[in-house]
C-alpha positions as CSV (number, residue, x, y, z in Angstrom):
1,M,0.0,0.0,0.0
2,I,1.2,3.5,-0.8
3,E,0.2,6.5,1.2
4,I,0.4,10.0,-0.3
5,P,-0.8,13.4,1.0
6,L,-4.2,14.7,-0.1
7,Q,-2.5,17.6,-2.0
8,A,-0.3,15.1,-3.9
9,F,-3.4,13.0,-4.8
10,L,-5.2,16.0,-6.1
11,E,-2.1,17.0,-8.2
12,L,-2.0,13.4,-9.6
13,N,-5.6,13.7,-10.7
14,R,-5.0,17.1,-12.2
15,Q,-2.1,15.7,-14.3
16,A,-4.3,12.8,-15.4
17,S,-7.0,15.2,-16.6
18,V,-4.4,17.3,-18.5
19,G,-3.1,14.1,-20.0
20,R,-6.5,13.2,-21.4
21,L,-6.9,16.7,-22.8
22,F,-3.5,16.6,-24.4
23,H,-4.3,13.3,-26.0
24,G,-7.3,14.9,-27.7
25,L,-5.1,17.9,-28.8
26,V,-2.6,15.6,-30.4
27,H,-5.3,13.7,-32.2
28,N,-6.8,17.0,-33.6
29,L,-3.4,18.3,-34.7
30,N,-2.9,15.4,-37.2
31,G,-5.4,16.8,-39.8
32,P,-3.9,20.4,-40.0
33,L,-0.4,19.0,-40.0
34,Q,-1.1,16.6,-43.0
35,N,-2.7,19.5,-44.9
36,F,0.4,21.7,-44.1
37,G,2.6,18.9,-45.4
38,M,0.6,18.5,-48.7
39,D,0.8,22.3,-49.3
40,M,4.6,22.2,-48.9
41,D,4.7,19.3,-51.3
42,M,2.7,21.2,-53.9
43,I,4.9,24.3,-53.5
44,R,8.0,22.2,-53.9
45,Y,6.5,20.5,-57.0
46,S,5.6,23.9,-58.6
47,L,9.1,25.3,-58.0
48,D,10.8,22.2,-59.5
49,K,8.5,22.1,-62.4
50,D,8.6,25.7,-63.5
51,D,11.7,26.4,-65.5
52,E,11.3,30.1,-64.9
53,S,11.6,29.7,-61.1
54,T,15.3,30.7,-61.1
55,G,17.3,33.5,-59.5
56,A,18.1,34.6,-55.9
57,F,14.5,35.0,-54.8
58,F,13.5,31.4,-55.8
59,D,16.8,30.1,-54.4
60,D,16.0,31.7,-51.1
61,L,12.4,30.4,-51.2
62,R,13.7,26.8,-51.8
63,L,16.1,27.2,-48.8
64,R,13.3,28.4,-46.6
65,L,11.0,25.6,-47.8
66,A,13.7,23.0,-47.1
67,R,13.9,24.3,-43.5
68,M,10.2,24.2,-43.1
69,E,10.1,20.6,-44.4
70,E,12.8,19.6,-41.9
71,E,10.9,21.1,-39.0
72,F,7.7,19.6,-40.2
73,E,9.2,16.1,-40.1
74,K,10.5,16.7,-36.5
75,I,7.1,17.9,-35.4
76,N,5.3,15.1,-37.1
77,R,7.6,12.5,-35.4
78,I,7.0,14.1,-32.0
79,I,3.2,14.1,-32.6
80,Q,3.2,10.4,-33.7
81,N,5.4,9.4,-30.7
82,T,3.1,11.3,-28.4
83,A,0.0,9.7,-29.8
84,G,1.4,6.3,-29.0
85,R,2.0,7.1,-25.4
86,S,-1.4,5.7,-24.3
87,S,-0.5,2.3,-25.7
88,L,3.2,2.4,-25.7
89,D,3.9,-1.3,-25.0
90,E,1.7,-2.3,-27.9
91,E,3.1,0.3,-30.3
92,S,6.7,-0.5,-29.5
93,A,6.4,-4.3,-29.1
94,Y,8.4,-5.2,-32.2
95,L,11.1,-2.5,-31.8
96,G,14.6,-3.6,-30.8
97,L,15.7,-2.2,-27.4
98,G,18.3,0.0,-29.1
99,D,15.8,1.5,-31.6
100,F,13.3,2.1,-28.7
101,L,15.9,4.0,-26.7
102,E,16.9,6.1,-29.7
103,Q,13.2,6.9,-30.3
104,E,12.7,7.9,-26.6
105,I,15.8,10.1,-26.6
106,E,14.4,11.9,-29.7
107,F,11.0,12.3,-28.0
108,L,12.7,13.9,-25.0
109,N,13.6,16.8,-27.2
110,A,10.1,18.0,-26.6
111,N,11.5,19.1,-23.2
112,L,13.2,22.5,-24.0
113,Y,15.8,22.1,-21.3
114,F,16.9,18.7,-22.7
115,K,16.8,20.0,-26.2
116,H,18.9,23.1,-25.6
117,H,21.2,22.2,-22.7
118,V,21.7,18.4,-22.5
119,R,24.0,16.5,-24.7
120,S,23.1,12.8,-25.1
121,E,25.3,9.9,-26.0
122,L,24.1,6.4,-26.8
123,S,26.2,3.3,-26.8
124,F,24.9,-0.2,-27.5
125,D,26.8,-3.5,-27.2
126,G,25.8,-7.1,-27.9
127,A,22.6,-8.5,-29.3
128,L,19.8,-6.4,-27.8
129,P,16.4,-8.1,-27.5
130,R,13.2,-6.9,-29.0
131,L,10.7,-5.4,-26.5
132,D,8.2,-8.2,-27.0
133,K,10.9,-10.6,-25.6
134,L,11.0,-8.6,-22.4
135,K,8.5,-8.4,-19.6
136,P,5.1,-6.6,-20.3
137,G,5.3,-3.0,-19.2
138,T,9.0,-2.6,-20.0
139,A,8.5,0.1,-22.7
140,S,6.1,2.3,-20.6
141,G,8.3,1.8,-17.5
142,I,11.5,2.9,-19.2
143,S,9.7,5.8,-21.0
144,G,8.2,7.2,-17.8
145,F,11.5,6.8,-16.0
146,L,13.4,8.7,-18.7
147,Q,11.0,11.6,-18.3
148,V,11.7,11.7,-14.6
149,V,15.5,11.5,-15.2
150,V,15.3,14.5,-17.6
151,E,13.3,16.5,-15.1
152,E,15.9,15.7,-12.4
153,M,18.7,16.8,-14.7
154,E,16.9,20.2,-15.3
155,R,16.4,20.7,-11.5
156,Q,20.1,20.0,-10.9
157,D,21.5,21.8,-14.1
158,M,23.1,18.6,-15.4
159,V,24.2,18.8,-19.1
160,L,25.2,15.3,-20.2
161,L,23.1,12.1,-20.4
162,R,24.9,8.9,-21.4
163,V,22.8,5.8,-22.2
164,E,24.4,2.4,-22.5
165,A,22.7,-0.9,-23.3
166,R,24.0,-4.4,-23.6
167,G,22.2,-7.7,-24.2
168,D,22.9,-10.9,-22.4
169,G,21.2,-14.4,-22.1
170,P,18.6,-13.7,-19.4
171,G,17.7,-10.2,-20.7
172,A,19.4,-6.9,-21.0
173,E,21.0,-4.1,-19.0
174,V,20.5,-0.4,-19.5
175,R,22.8,2.2,-17.8
176,L,22.0,5.8,-17.5
177,F,24.7,8.3,-16.5
178,M,23.5,11.8,-15.4
179,E,26.6,13.8,-15.4
180,S,28.0,17.2,-14.3
181,G,26.4,17.4,-10.9
182,P,24.8,15.6,-8.0
183,S,21.2,14.2,-7.9
184,S,18.8,15.9,-5.4
185,E,18.0,14.4,-2.0
186,N,14.4,13.9,-3.0
187,F,15.4,11.8,-6.0
188,L,17.6,9.5,-4.0
189,K,15.3,9.4,-1.0
190,A,12.3,8.4,-3.1
191,F,14.3,5.6,-4.8
192,E,15.3,4.2,-1.4
193,K,11.8,4.2,-0.1
194,V,10.5,2.2,-3.1
195,R,13.5,-0.1,-3.1
196,Q,13.4,-0.9,0.6
197,G,9.7,-0.6,1.1
198,S,7.6,-3.7,1.9
199,G,3.9,-3.3,2.5
200,R,3.0,0.3,3.2
201,V,5.2,3.1,1.8
202,R,4.7,6.7,2.7
203,I,5.4,9.1,-0.2
204,G,5.8,12.8,0.2
205,S,4.5,15.3,-2.3
206,G,8.0,16.2,-3.5
207,E,8.8,12.5,-4.1
208,M,5.6,11.4,-5.9
209,E,6.6,11.5,-9.5
210,I,10.0,9.9,-8.8
211,A,8.6,7.1,-6.7
212,N,5.9,6.4,-9.3
213,A,8.6,6.0,-12.0
214,F,10.5,3.5,-9.8
215,L,7.3,1.7,-9.0
216,C,6.4,1.4,-12.7
217,L,9.9,-0.2,-13.3
218,A,9.3,-2.6,-10.5
219,S,5.9,-3.6,-11.8
220,A,7.6,-4.7,-15.1
221,G,10.1,-6.8,-13.1
222,I,12.9,-4.3,-13.8
223,E,15.5,-4.1,-11.0
224,A,16.9,-0.6,-10.5
225,A,20.1,0.4,-8.8
226,V,21.5,3.9,-8.1
227,Q,25.1,4.9,-7.5
228,A,25.5,8.6,-6.7
229,S,28.5,10.9,-6.3
230,S,29.1,14.6,-6.2
231,D,29.5,14.9,-10.0
232,H,27.3,12.2,-11.5
233,T,24.6,9.5,-10.9
234,R,24.6,6.1,-12.4
235,L,21.2,4.3,-12.8
236,T,21.4,0.6,-13.7
237,L,18.2,-1.2,-15.0
238,R,18.2,-4.9,-15.3
239,L,15.5,-6.0,-17.8
240,P,14.4,-9.7,-17.5
241,R,13.0,-11.6,-20.4
242,E,9.3,-12.5,-20.4
């Protein structure tokens, strides 16, 4: 059993309501985005077809159109990834673990601090399993955990996230290195409460999101370990096979 303060419970419900509204917003963005994409395709087609579309003006127009197309693809990928959040494990079932982690890191660019201040490095070793070979809930557990990691990095002004993954017989191991500063007391305290807790666990309002992320990992059978120092934190996730 988990006990949380009333204010934290109300905040949890508020976030759930916002999440439902956001899901509707994402769904309704798809139509305008597709129309926008088709309009850009038609402009590109007209410019390439017209032999008279030459000169500095049209060169500048093509350059601006190319930038728009690049940004459109980024937005479209974020929208599609966001739309799949409600059924993440089903959507990602046939992805390899490495592909999934790359997709999640790209999705994290929706966080402006991560996008502009954090450098990410990914390193994969060995034969990484597909997500459908791991325990149910692995994808959503890791996804939610990465969100909490990035929020912690923003609070602590960390600027480097290294992600390492390797496969082995029983499953896989993922290591996350949050570098250039220490983790907060709340982050480490919430992890210890969930790791050591048996039966009833009391969660404070400042620990709720962090504890929830660790609990989601535990529900997918993922063992988590934390090693913290003054300049970095290493998070190790052991992913068992189904």
